PDB file with SEQRES, HELIX, SHEET and CRYST1 records, atoms N, CA, C and O in Angstrom:
SEQRES   1 A   78  MET GLU LEU GLU LYS LEU LYS LYS ILE ILE CYS ARG GLU          
SEQRES   2 A   78  LEU THR ASN ILE LYS GLU GLU GLU ILE THR GLU ASP THR          
SEQRES   3 A   78  ARG PHE VAL GLU ASP LEU ASN ALA ASP SER LEU ASP VAL          
SEQRES   4 A   78  VAL GLN ILE VAL MET GLY ILE GLU ASP GLU PHE GLY ILE          
SEQRES   5 A   78  GLU ILE PRO GLU GLU ALA SER TYR GLN ILE LYS THR VAL          
SEQRES   6 A   78  GLY GLU ALA HIS LYS ALA ILE LEU LYS ALA LEU GLY GLN          
HELIX    1 AA1 GLU A    2  GLU A   13  1                                  12    
HELIX    2 AA2 GLU A   19  GLU A   21  5                                   3    
HELIX    3 AA3 SER A   36  PHE A   50  1                                  15    
HELIX    4 AA4 GLU A   56  TYR A   60  1                                   5    
HELIX    5 AA5 VAL A   65  ALA A   75  1                                  11    
CRYST1    1.000    1.000    1.000  90.00  90.00  90.00 P 1           1          
ATOM      1  N   MET A   1       2.245 -14.586  -2.344  1.00  0.00           N  
ATOM      2  CA  MET A   1       0.771 -14.351  -2.363  1.00  0.00           C  
ATOM      3  C   MET A   1       0.388 -13.538  -1.014  1.00  0.00           C  
ATOM      4  O   MET A   1      -0.366 -12.565  -1.020  1.00  0.00           O  
ATOM      5  N   GLU A   2       0.981 -14.043   0.087  1.00  0.00           N  
ATOM      6  CA  GLU A   2       0.659 -13.438   1.392  1.00  0.00           C  
ATOM      7  C   GLU A   2       1.108 -11.921   1.301  1.00  0.00           C  
ATOM      8  O   GLU A   2       0.407 -11.028   1.776  1.00  0.00           O  
ATOM      9  N   LEU A   3       2.244 -11.694   0.702  1.00  0.00           N  
ATOM     10  CA  LEU A   3       2.801 -10.439   0.679  1.00  0.00           C  
ATOM     11  C   LEU A   3       1.877  -9.385  -0.125  1.00  0.00           C  
ATOM     12  O   LEU A   3       1.677  -8.225   0.237  1.00  0.00           O  
ATOM     13  N   GLU A   4       1.376  -9.968  -1.221  1.00  0.00           N  
ATOM     14  CA  GLU A   4       0.448  -9.109  -2.026  1.00  0.00           C  
ATOM     15  C   GLU A   4      -0.893  -8.766  -1.303  1.00  0.00           C  
ATOM     16  O   GLU A   4      -1.451  -7.676  -1.436  1.00  0.00           O  
ATOM     17  N   LYS A   5      -1.361  -9.774  -0.536  1.00  0.00           N  
ATOM     18  CA  LYS A   5      -2.527  -9.489   0.312  1.00  0.00           C  
ATOM     19  C   LYS A   5      -2.151  -8.461   1.370  1.00  0.00           C  
ATOM     20  O   LYS A   5      -2.928  -7.557   1.675  1.00  0.00           O  
ATOM     21  N   LEU A   6      -0.998  -8.605   1.905  1.00  0.00           N  
ATOM     22  CA  LEU A   6      -0.508  -7.684   2.952  1.00  0.00           C  
ATOM     23  C   LEU A   6      -0.447  -6.257   2.402  1.00  0.00           C  
ATOM     24  O   LEU A   6      -0.823  -5.297   3.075  1.00  0.00           O  
ATOM     25  N   LYS A   7      -0.008  -6.155   1.276  1.00  0.00           N  
ATOM     26  CA  LYS A   7       0.146  -4.828   0.562  1.00  0.00           C  
ATOM     27  C   LYS A   7      -1.292  -4.207   0.459  1.00  0.00           C  
ATOM     28  O   LYS A   7      -1.503  -3.031   0.753  1.00  0.00           O  
ATOM     29  N   LYS A   8      -2.194  -5.000   0.059  1.00  0.00           N  
ATOM     30  CA  LYS A   8      -3.594  -4.523  -0.180  1.00  0.00           C  
ATOM     31  C   LYS A   8      -4.191  -4.079   1.229  1.00  0.00           C  
ATOM     32  O   LYS A   8      -4.856  -3.046   1.309  1.00  0.00           O  
ATOM     33  N   ILE A   9      -3.945  -4.861   2.309  1.00  0.00           N  
ATOM     34  CA  ILE A   9      -4.364  -4.389   3.604  1.00  0.00           C  
ATOM     35  C   ILE A   9      -3.894  -3.045   4.021  1.00  0.00           C  
ATOM     36  O   ILE A   9      -4.593  -2.178   4.546  1.00  0.00           O  
ATOM     37  N   ILE A  10      -2.583  -2.963   3.719  1.00  0.00           N  
ATOM     38  CA  ILE A  10      -1.854  -1.670   4.180  1.00  0.00           C  
ATOM     39  C   ILE A  10      -2.468  -0.587   3.376  1.00  0.00           C  
ATOM     40  O   ILE A  10      -2.765   0.463   3.947  1.00  0.00           O  
ATOM     41  N   CYS A  11      -2.695  -0.741   2.065  1.00  0.00           N  
ATOM     42  CA  CYS A  11      -3.251   0.406   1.116  1.00  0.00           C  
ATOM     43  C   CYS A  11      -4.709   0.724   1.613  1.00  0.00           C  
ATOM     44  O   CYS A  11      -5.157   1.870   1.634  1.00  0.00           O  
ATOM     45  N   ARG A  12      -5.374  -0.331   1.992  1.00  0.00           N  
ATOM     46  CA  ARG A  12      -6.897  -0.063   2.501  1.00  0.00           C  
ATOM     47  C   ARG A  12      -6.833   0.792   3.778  1.00  0.00           C  
ATOM     48  O   ARG A  12      -7.595   1.744   3.952  1.00  0.00           O  
ATOM     49  N   GLU A  13      -5.930   0.430   4.630  1.00  0.00           N  
ATOM     50  CA  GLU A  13      -5.820   1.229   5.933  1.00  0.00           C  
ATOM     51  C   GLU A  13      -5.106   2.654   5.761  1.00  0.00           C  
ATOM     52  O   GLU A  13      -5.530   3.624   6.390  1.00  0.00           O  
ATOM     53  N   LEU A  14      -4.066   2.749   4.934  1.00  0.00           N  
ATOM     54  CA  LEU A  14      -3.341   3.961   4.560  1.00  0.00           C  
ATOM     55  C   LEU A  14      -3.599   4.352   3.201  1.00  0.00           C  
ATOM     56  O   LEU A  14      -2.826   4.078   2.283  1.00  0.00           O  
ATOM     57  N   THR A  15      -4.760   5.041   3.046  1.00  0.00           N  
ATOM     58  CA  THR A  15      -5.247   5.342   1.721  1.00  0.00           C  
ATOM     59  C   THR A  15      -4.366   6.160   0.758  1.00  0.00           C  
ATOM     60  O   THR A  15      -4.549   6.186  -0.459  1.00  0.00           O  
ATOM     61  N   ASN A  16      -3.357   6.850   1.433  1.00  0.00           N  
ATOM     62  CA  ASN A  16      -2.431   7.697   0.627  1.00  0.00           C  
ATOM     63  C   ASN A  16      -1.210   6.942   0.059  1.00  0.00           C  
ATOM     64  O   ASN A  16      -0.367   7.565  -0.586  1.00  0.00           O  
ATOM     65  N   ILE A  17      -1.095   5.624   0.280  1.00  0.00           N  
ATOM     66  CA  ILE A  17      -0.076   4.744   0.005  1.00  0.00           C  
ATOM     67  C   ILE A  17      -0.450   3.846  -1.197  1.00  0.00           C  
ATOM     68  O   ILE A  17      -1.564   3.328  -1.267  1.00  0.00           O  
ATOM     69  N   LYS A  18       0.538   3.664  -2.179  1.00  0.00           N  
ATOM     70  CA  LYS A  18       0.237   2.851  -3.339  1.00  0.00           C  
ATOM     71  C   LYS A  18       1.032   1.561  -3.083  1.00  0.00           C  
ATOM     72  O   LYS A  18       2.087   1.565  -2.447  1.00  0.00           O  
ATOM     73  N   GLU A  19       0.457   0.420  -3.625  1.00  0.00           N  
ATOM     74  CA  GLU A  19       1.177  -0.806  -3.452  1.00  0.00           C  
ATOM     75  C   GLU A  19       2.617  -0.875  -4.000  1.00  0.00           C  
ATOM     76  O   GLU A  19       3.478  -1.529  -3.412  1.00  0.00           O  
ATOM     77  N   GLU A  20       2.828  -0.302  -4.952  1.00  0.00           N  
ATOM     78  CA  GLU A  20       4.261  -0.304  -5.597  1.00  0.00           C  
ATOM     79  C   GLU A  20       5.309   0.396  -4.614  1.00  0.00           C  
ATOM     80  O   GLU A  20       6.502   0.093  -4.621  1.00  0.00           O  
ATOM     81  N   GLU A  21       4.766   1.339  -3.787  1.00  0.00           N  
ATOM     82  CA  GLU A  21       5.640   1.980  -2.760  1.00  0.00           C  
ATOM     83  C   GLU A  21       6.012   1.002  -1.722  1.00  0.00           C  
ATOM     84  O   GLU A  21       6.895   1.326  -0.928  1.00  0.00           O  
ATOM     85  N   ILE A  22       5.463  -0.129  -1.631  1.00  0.00           N  
ATOM     86  CA  ILE A  22       5.708  -0.913  -0.373  1.00  0.00           C  
ATOM     87  C   ILE A  22       6.622  -2.056  -0.662  1.00  0.00           C  
ATOM     88  O   ILE A  22       6.344  -2.823  -1.584  1.00  0.00           O  
ATOM     89  N   THR A  23       7.767  -2.232   0.113  1.00  0.00           N  
ATOM     90  CA  THR A  23       8.572  -3.448   0.169  1.00  0.00           C  
ATOM     91  C   THR A  23       8.723  -4.020   1.366  1.00  0.00           C  
ATOM     92  O   THR A  23       8.249  -3.436   2.341  1.00  0.00           O  
ATOM     93  N   GLU A  24       9.317  -5.103   1.512  1.00  0.00           N  
ATOM     94  CA  GLU A  24       9.435  -5.783   2.885  1.00  0.00           C  
ATOM     95  C   GLU A  24      10.250  -4.984   3.837  1.00  0.00           C  
ATOM     96  O   GLU A  24      10.112  -5.125   5.052  1.00  0.00           O  
ATOM     97  N   ASP A  25      11.162  -4.083   3.276  1.00  0.00           N  
ATOM     98  CA  ASP A  25      11.928  -3.209   4.134  1.00  0.00           C  
ATOM     99  C   ASP A  25      11.120  -1.896   4.642  1.00  0.00           C  
ATOM    100  O   ASP A  25      11.536  -1.167   5.543  1.00  0.00           O  
ATOM    101  N   THR A  26      10.074  -1.726   4.034  1.00  0.00           N  
ATOM    102  CA  THR A  26       9.243  -0.554   4.360  1.00  0.00           C  
ATOM    103  C   THR A  26       8.936  -0.590   5.821  1.00  0.00           C  
ATOM    104  O   THR A  26       8.526  -1.632   6.333  1.00  0.00           O  
ATOM    105  N   ARG A  27       9.121   0.537   6.537  1.00  0.00           N  
ATOM    106  CA  ARG A  27       8.794   0.753   7.895  1.00  0.00           C  
ATOM    107  C   ARG A  27       7.491   1.413   8.014  1.00  0.00           C  
ATOM    108  O   ARG A  27       7.212   2.399   7.331  1.00  0.00           O  
ATOM    109  N   PHE A  28       6.612   0.846   8.942  1.00  0.00           N  
ATOM    110  CA  PHE A  28       5.271   1.387   9.000  1.00  0.00           C  
ATOM    111  C   PHE A  28       5.330   2.915   9.548  1.00  0.00           C  
ATOM    112  O   PHE A  28       4.657   3.774   8.979  1.00  0.00           O  
ATOM    113  N   VAL A  29       6.051   3.200  10.533  1.00  0.00           N  
ATOM    114  CA  VAL A  29       5.896   4.547  11.089  1.00  0.00           C  
ATOM    115  C   VAL A  29       6.764   5.503  10.333  1.00  0.00           C  
ATOM    116  O   VAL A  29       6.317   6.593   9.977  1.00  0.00           O  
ATOM    117  N   GLU A  30       8.021   5.120  10.068  1.00  0.00           N  
ATOM    118  CA  GLU A  30       9.036   5.979   9.506  1.00  0.00           C  
ATOM    119  C   GLU A  30       8.713   6.318   8.019  1.00  0.00           C  
ATOM    120  O   GLU A  30       8.702   7.487   7.633  1.00  0.00           O  
ATOM    121  N   ASP A  31       8.452   5.266   7.194  1.00  0.00           N  
ATOM    122  CA  ASP A  31       8.288   5.305   5.835  1.00  0.00           C  
ATOM    123  C   ASP A  31       6.833   5.618   5.444  1.00  0.00           C  
ATOM    124  O   ASP A  31       6.596   6.389   4.514  1.00  0.00           O  
ATOM    125  N   LEU A  32       5.868   5.028   6.146  1.00  0.00           N  
ATOM    126  CA  LEU A  32       4.407   5.187   5.727  1.00  0.00           C  
ATOM    127  C   LEU A  32       3.734   6.209   6.575  1.00  0.00           C  
ATOM    128  O   LEU A  32       2.574   6.543   6.337  1.00  0.00           O  
ATOM    129  N   ASN A  33       4.424   6.719   7.559  1.00  0.00           N  
ATOM    130  CA  ASN A  33       3.685   7.734   8.446  1.00  0.00           C  
ATOM    131  C   ASN A  33       2.533   7.179   9.163  1.00  0.00           C  
ATOM    132  O   ASN A  33       1.599   7.911   9.491  1.00  0.00           O  
ATOM    133  N   ALA A  34       2.547   5.936   9.420  1.00  0.00           N  
ATOM    134  CA  ALA A  34       1.569   5.280  10.196  1.00  0.00           C  
ATOM    135  C   ALA A  34       1.747   5.571  11.636  1.00  0.00           C  
ATOM    136  O   ALA A  34       2.869   5.599  12.142  1.00  0.00           O  
ATOM    137  N   ASP A  35       0.562   5.807  12.367  1.00  0.00           N  
ATOM    138  CA  ASP A  35       0.691   5.890  13.792  1.00  0.00           C  
ATOM    139  C   ASP A  35       0.294   4.639  14.397  1.00  0.00           C  
ATOM    140  O   ASP A  35      -0.045   3.693  13.687  1.00  0.00           O  
ATOM    141  N   SER A  36       0.315   4.559  15.795  1.00  0.00           N  
ATOM    142  CA  SER A  36       0.102   3.312  16.478  1.00  0.00           C  
ATOM    143  C   SER A  36      -1.311   2.770  16.150  1.00  0.00           C  
ATOM    144  O   SER A  36      -1.515   1.573  15.952  1.00  0.00           O  
ATOM    145  N   LEU A  37      -2.240   3.682  16.107  1.00  0.00           N  
ATOM    146  CA  LEU A  37      -3.691   3.207  15.739  1.00  0.00           C  
ATOM    147  C   LEU A  37      -3.804   2.491  14.329  1.00  0.00           C  
ATOM    148  O   LEU A  37      -4.522   1.515  14.109  1.00  0.00           O  
ATOM    149  N   ASP A  38      -2.985   3.126  13.408  1.00  0.00           N  
ATOM    150  CA  ASP A  38      -2.944   2.581  12.037  1.00  0.00           C  
ATOM    151  C   ASP A  38      -2.347   1.214  12.070  1.00  0.00           C  
ATOM    152  O   ASP A  38      -2.826   0.294  11.406  1.00  0.00           O  
ATOM    153  N   VAL A  39      -1.347   1.083  12.807  1.00  0.00           N  
ATOM    154  CA  VAL A  39      -0.640  -0.287  12.859  1.00  0.00           C  
ATOM    155  C   VAL A  39      -1.600  -1.296  13.436  1.00  0.00           C  
ATOM    156  O   VAL A  39      -1.717  -2.418  12.944  1.00  0.00           O  
ATOM    157  N   VAL A  40      -2.321  -0.868  14.537  1.00  0.00           N  
ATOM    158  CA  VAL A  40      -3.355  -1.820  15.112  1.00  0.00           C  
ATOM    159  C   VAL A  40      -4.332  -2.181  14.107  1.00  0.00           C  
ATOM    160  O   VAL A  40      -4.646  -3.366  13.999  1.00  0.00           O  
ATOM    161  N   GLN A  41      -4.842  -1.314  13.369  1.00  0.00           N  
ATOM    162  CA  GLN A  41      -5.830  -1.465  12.212  1.00  0.00           C  
ATOM    163  C   GLN A  41      -5.303  -2.460  11.260  1.00  0.00           C  
ATOM    164  O   GLN A  41      -5.984  -3.420  10.901  1.00  0.00           O  
ATOM    165  N   ILE A  42      -4.024  -2.234  10.818  1.00  0.00           N  
ATOM    166  CA  ILE A  42      -3.373  -3.119   9.871  1.00  0.00           C  
ATOM    167  C   ILE A  42      -3.360  -4.505  10.408  1.00  0.00           C  
ATOM    168  O   ILE A  42      -3.738  -5.419   9.675  1.00  0.00           O  
ATOM    169  N   VAL A  43      -2.938  -4.761  11.690  1.00  0.00           N  
ATOM    170  CA  VAL A  43      -2.747  -6.089  12.268  1.00  0.00           C  
ATOM    171  C   VAL A  43      -4.173  -6.765  12.364  1.00  0.00           C  
ATOM    172  O   VAL A  43      -4.342  -7.963  12.138  1.00  0.00           O  
ATOM    173  N   MET A  44      -5.164  -5.911  12.712  1.00  0.00           N  
ATOM    174  CA  MET A  44      -6.560  -6.531  12.796  1.00  0.00           C  
ATOM    175  C   MET A  44      -6.977  -6.925  11.358  1.00  0.00           C  
ATOM    176  O   MET A  44      -7.584  -7.982  11.186  1.00  0.00           O  
ATOM    177  N   GLY A  45      -6.662  -6.086  10.287  1.00  0.00           N  
ATOM    178  CA  GLY A  45      -6.930  -6.415   8.956  1.00  0.00           C  
ATOM    179  C   GLY A  45      -6.229  -7.756   8.471  1.00  0.00           C  
ATOM    180  O   GLY A  45      -6.805  -8.553   7.730  1.00  0.00           O  
ATOM    181  N   ILE A  46      -4.955  -7.935   8.944  1.00  0.00           N  
ATOM    182  CA  ILE A  46      -4.159  -9.169   8.648  1.00  0.00           C  
ATOM    183  C   ILE A  46      -4.937 -10.364   9.286  1.00  0.00           C  
ATOM    184  O   ILE A  46      -5.109 -11.412   8.663  1.00  0.00           O  
ATOM    185  N   GLU A  47      -5.373 -10.174  10.475  1.00  0.00           N  
ATOM    186  CA  GLU A  47      -5.998 -11.318  11.268  1.00  0.00           C  
ATOM    187  C   GLU A  47      -7.330 -11.740  10.571  1.00  0.00           C  
ATOM    188  O   GLU A  47      -7.663 -12.918  10.441  1.00  0.00           O  
ATOM    189  N   ASP A  48      -8.065 -10.669  10.132  1.00  0.00           N  
ATOM    190  CA  ASP A  48      -9.329 -10.936   9.479  1.00  0.00           C  
ATOM    191  C   ASP A  48      -9.031 -11.551   8.149  1.00  0.00           C  
ATOM    192  O   ASP A  48      -9.570 -12.606   7.816  1.00  0.00           O  
ATOM    193  N   GLU A  49      -8.196 -10.925   7.392  1.00  0.00           N  
ATOM    194  CA  GLU A  49      -7.886 -11.532   5.990  1.00  0.00           C  
ATOM    195  C   GLU A  49      -7.469 -13.018   5.851  1.00  0.00           C  
ATOM    196  O   GLU A  49      -7.898 -13.834   5.035  1.00  0.00           O  
ATOM    197  N   PHE A  50      -6.516 -13.201   6.848  1.00  0.00           N  
ATOM    198  CA  PHE A  50      -5.915 -14.505   6.811  1.00  0.00           C  
ATOM    199  C   PHE A  50      -6.439 -15.523   7.821  1.00  0.00           C  
ATOM    200  O   PHE A  50      -5.944 -16.649   7.876  1.00  0.00           O  
ATOM    201  N   GLY A  51      -7.496 -15.114   8.669  1.00  0.00           N  
ATOM    202  CA  GLY A  51      -8.176 -16.024   9.621  1.00  0.00           C  
ATOM    203  C   GLY A  51      -7.077 -16.487  10.517  1.00  0.00           C  
ATOM    204  O   GLY A  51      -6.974 -17.691  10.752  1.00  0.00           O  
ATOM    205  N   ILE A  52      -6.260 -15.637  11.028  1.00  0.00           N  
ATOM    206  CA  ILE A  52      -5.210 -15.869  11.959  1.00  0.00           C  
ATOM    207  C   ILE A  52      -5.322 -15.047  13.123  1.00  0.00           C  
ATOM    208  O   ILE A  52      -6.086 -14.083  13.104  1.00  0.00           O  
ATOM    209  N   GLU A  53      -4.544 -15.365  14.283  1.00  0.00           N  
ATOM    210  CA  GLU A  53      -4.435 -14.402  15.392  1.00  0.00           C  
ATOM    211  C   GLU A  53      -2.905 -14.158  15.715  1.00  0.00           C  
ATOM    212  O   GLU A  53      -2.166 -15.121  15.924  1.00  0.00           O  
ATOM    213  N   ILE A  54      -2.487 -12.981  15.749  1.00  0.00           N  
ATOM    214  CA  ILE A  54      -1.115 -12.586  15.965  1.00  0.00           C  
ATOM    215  C   ILE A  54      -1.148 -12.198  17.448  1.00  0.00           C  
ATOM    216  O   ILE A  54      -1.845 -11.251  17.812  1.00  0.00           O  
ATOM    217  N   PRO A  55      -0.432 -12.887  18.287  1.00  0.00           N  
ATOM    218  CA  PRO A  55      -0.424 -12.478  19.760  1.00  0.00           C  
ATOM    219  C   PRO A  55      -0.107 -11.054  19.927  1.00  0.00           C  
ATOM    220  O   PRO A  55       0.605 -10.496  19.092  1.00  0.00           O  
ATOM    221  N   GLU A  56      -0.567 -10.438  20.915  1.00  0.00           N  
ATOM    222  CA  GLU A  56      -0.411  -9.042  21.214  1.00  0.00           C  
ATOM    223  C   GLU A  56       1.050  -8.646  21.336  1.00  0.00           C  
ATOM    224  O   GLU A  56       1.514  -7.652  20.779  1.00  0.00           O  
ATOM    225  N   GLU A  57       1.776  -9.516  22.128  1.00  0.00           N  
ATOM    226  CA  GLU A  57       3.155  -9.243  22.258  1.00  0.00           C  
ATOM    227  C   GLU A  57       3.963  -9.223  20.936  1.00  0.00           C  
ATOM    228  O   GLU A  57       4.892  -8.441  20.735  1.00  0.00           O  
ATOM    229  N   ALA A  58       3.529 -10.144  20.063  1.00  0.00           N  
ATOM    230  CA  ALA A  58       4.222 -10.203  18.749  1.00  0.00           C  
ATOM    231  C   ALA A  58       3.927  -9.009  17.782  1.00  0.00           C  
ATOM    232  O   ALA A  58       4.711  -8.645  16.906  1.00  0.00           O  
ATOM    233  N   SER A  59       2.643  -8.409  18.049  1.00  0.00           N  
ATOM    234  CA  SER A  59       2.235  -7.279  17.152  1.00  0.00           C  
ATOM    235  C   SER A  59       2.916  -6.022  17.656  1.00  0.00           C  
ATOM    236  O   SER A  59       2.971  -5.056  16.894  1.00  0.00           O  
ATOM    237  N   TYR A  60       3.414  -5.949  18.814  1.00  0.00           N  
ATOM    238  CA  TYR A  60       4.188  -4.748  19.298  1.00  0.00           C  
ATOM    239  C   TYR A  60       5.487  -4.785  18.546  1.00  0.00           C  
ATOM    240  O   TYR A  60       6.076  -3.741  18.266  1.00  0.00           O  
ATOM    241  N   GLN A  61       5.964  -6.025  18.198  1.00  0.00           N  
ATOM    242  CA  GLN A  61       7.387  -6.098  17.638  1.00  0.00           C  
ATOM    243  C   GLN A  61       7.403  -5.778  16.137  1.00  0.00           C  
ATOM    244  O   GLN A  61       8.481  -5.680  15.551  1.00  0.00           O  
ATOM    245  N   ILE A  62       6.251  -5.617  15.511  1.00  0.00           N  
ATOM    246  CA  ILE A  62       6.127  -5.484  13.980  1.00  0.00           C  
ATOM    247  C   ILE A  62       6.480  -4.051  13.756  1.00  0.00           C  
ATOM    248  O   ILE A  62       5.795  -3.144  14.228  1.00  0.00           O  
ATOM    249  N   LYS A  63       7.527  -3.851  13.049  1.00  0.00           N  
ATOM    250  CA  LYS A  63       7.956  -2.421  12.681  1.00  0.00           C  
ATOM    251  C   LYS A  63       8.084  -2.308  11.155  1.00  0.00           C  
ATOM    252  O   LYS A  63       8.106  -1.187  10.647  1.00  0.00           O  
ATOM    253  N   THR A  64       8.166  -3.389  10.416  1.00  0.00           N  
ATOM    254  CA  THR A  64       8.299  -3.301   8.973  1.00  0.00           C  
ATOM    255  C   THR A  64       7.351  -4.269   8.280  1.00  0.00           C  
ATOM    256  O   THR A  64       6.815  -5.188   8.899  1.00  0.00           O  
ATOM    257  N   VAL A  65       7.169  -4.061   7.082  1.00  0.00           N  
ATOM    258  CA  VAL A  65       6.317  -4.859   6.281  1.00  0.00           C  
ATOM    259  C   VAL A  65       6.810  -6.405   6.318  1.00  0.00           C  
ATOM    260  O   VAL A  65       5.994  -7.320   6.429  1.00  0.00           O  
ATOM    261  N   GLY A  66       8.058  -6.604   6.229  1.00  0.00           N  
ATOM    262  CA  GLY A  66       8.625  -7.838   6.349  1.00  0.00           C  
ATOM    263  C   GLY A  66       8.438  -8.575   7.476  1.00  0.00           C  
ATOM    264  O   GLY A  66       8.249  -9.790   7.422  1.00  0.00           O  
ATOM    265  N   GLU A  67       8.482  -7.790   8.771  1.00  0.00           N  
ATOM    266  CA  GLU A  67       8.226  -8.478  10.014  1.00  0.00           C  
ATOM    267  C   GLU A  67       6.731  -8.781  10.058  1.00  0.00           C  
ATOM    268  O   GLU A  67       6.373  -9.773  10.691  1.00  0.00           O  
ATOM    269  N   ALA A  68       5.861  -8.047   9.467  1.00  0.00           N  
ATOM    270  CA  ALA A  68       4.380  -8.405   9.384  1.00  0.00           C  
ATOM    271  C   ALA A  68       4.208  -9.715   8.577  1.00  0.00           C  
ATOM    272  O   ALA A  68       3.453 -10.625   8.918  1.00  0.00           O  
ATOM    273  N   HIS A  69       4.992  -9.714   7.463  1.00  0.00           N  
ATOM    274  CA  HIS A  69       4.844 -10.925   6.484  1.00  0.00           C  
ATOM    275  C   HIS A  69       5.321 -12.120   7.378  1.00  0.00           C  
ATOM    276  O   HIS A  69       4.601 -13.112   7.490  1.00  0.00           O  
ATOM    277  N   LYS A  70       6.468 -12.037   7.984  1.00  0.00           N  
ATOM    278  CA  LYS A  70       6.945 -13.139   8.821  1.00  0.00           C  
ATOM    279  C   LYS A  70       5.850 -13.599   9.758  1.00  0.00           C  
ATOM    280  O   LYS A  70       5.511 -14.782   9.807  1.00  0.00           O  
ATOM    281  N   ALA A  71       5.304 -12.660  10.496  1.00  0.00           N  
ATOM    282  CA  ALA A  71       4.256 -12.962  11.389  1.00  0.00           C  
ATOM    283  C   ALA A  71       3.083 -13.722  10.872  1.00  0.00           C  
ATOM    284  O   ALA A  71       2.582 -14.632  11.532  1.00  0.00           O  
ATOM    285  N   ILE A  72       2.627 -13.355   9.672  1.00  0.00           N  
ATOM    286  CA  ILE A  72       1.631 -14.021   8.942  1.00  0.00           C  
ATOM    287  C   ILE A  72       2.049 -15.547   8.588  1.00  0.00           C  
ATOM    288  O   ILE A  72       1.274 -16.485   8.777  1.00  0.00           O  
ATOM    289  N   LEU A  73       3.299 -15.693   8.077  1.00  0.00           N  
ATOM    290  CA  LEU A  73       3.731 -17.022   7.770  1.00  0.00           C  
ATOM    291  C   LEU A  73       3.791 -17.870   8.939  1.00  0.00           C  
ATOM    292  O   LEU A  73       3.429 -19.044   8.861  1.00  0.00           O  
ATOM    293  N   LYS A  74       4.266 -17.316  10.129  1.00  0.00           N  
ATOM    294  CA  LYS A  74       4.546 -18.089  11.391  1.00  0.00           C  
ATOM    295  C   LYS A  74       3.033 -18.436  11.767  1.00  0.00           C  
ATOM    296  O   LYS A  74       2.772 -19.608  12.039  1.00  0.00           O  
ATOM    297  N   ALA A  75       2.184 -17.623  11.792  1.00  0.00           N  
ATOM    298  CA  ALA A  75       0.776 -17.945  12.262  1.00  0.00           C  
ATOM    299  C   ALA A  75       0.041 -18.968  11.334  1.00  0.00           C  
ATOM    300  O   ALA A  75      -0.856 -19.705  11.744  1.00  0.00           O  
ATOM    301  N   LEU A  76       0.507 -18.946  10.029  1.00  0.00           N  
ATOM    302  CA  LEU A  76       0.053 -19.934   9.152  1.00  0.00           C  
ATOM    303  C   LEU A  76       0.682 -21.232   9.196  1.00  0.00           C  
ATOM    304  O   LEU A  76       0.279 -22.180   8.522  1.00  0.00           O  
ATOM    305  N   GLY A  77       1.771 -21.287  10.067  1.00  0.00           N  
ATOM    306  CA  GLY A  77       2.591 -22.543  10.149  1.00  0.00           C  
ATOM    307  C   GLY A  77       3.475 -22.818   8.907  1.00  0.00           C  
ATOM    308  O   GLY A  77       3.682 -23.961   8.501  1.00  0.00           O  
ATOM    309  N   GLN A  78       4.001 -21.667   8.309  1.00  0.00           N  
ATOM    310  CA  GLN A  78       4.796 -21.879   7.208  1.00  0.00           C  
ATOM    311  C   GLN A  78       6.177 -21.383   7.555  1.00  0.00           C  
ATOM    312  O   GLN A  78       7.087 -21.460   6.729  1.00  0.00           O  
TER     313      GLN A  78                                                      
END                                                                             
């Protein structure tokens, strides 16, 4: 369920991407052509959607959709 919400957040921020194109191995910069501002917007969208806070240091480590998913689960205590 979190992964599906994450895909929606990504598609909302990167309007040229379709949900079916996104897997856990998808890299934000290399595969989705996201720049650093896009990644910040995605992290902010994650925090708003899930009511969590991802520490700034941790957000810099997020390079793939799977890493973002793990950060969500960790922040949710799962």
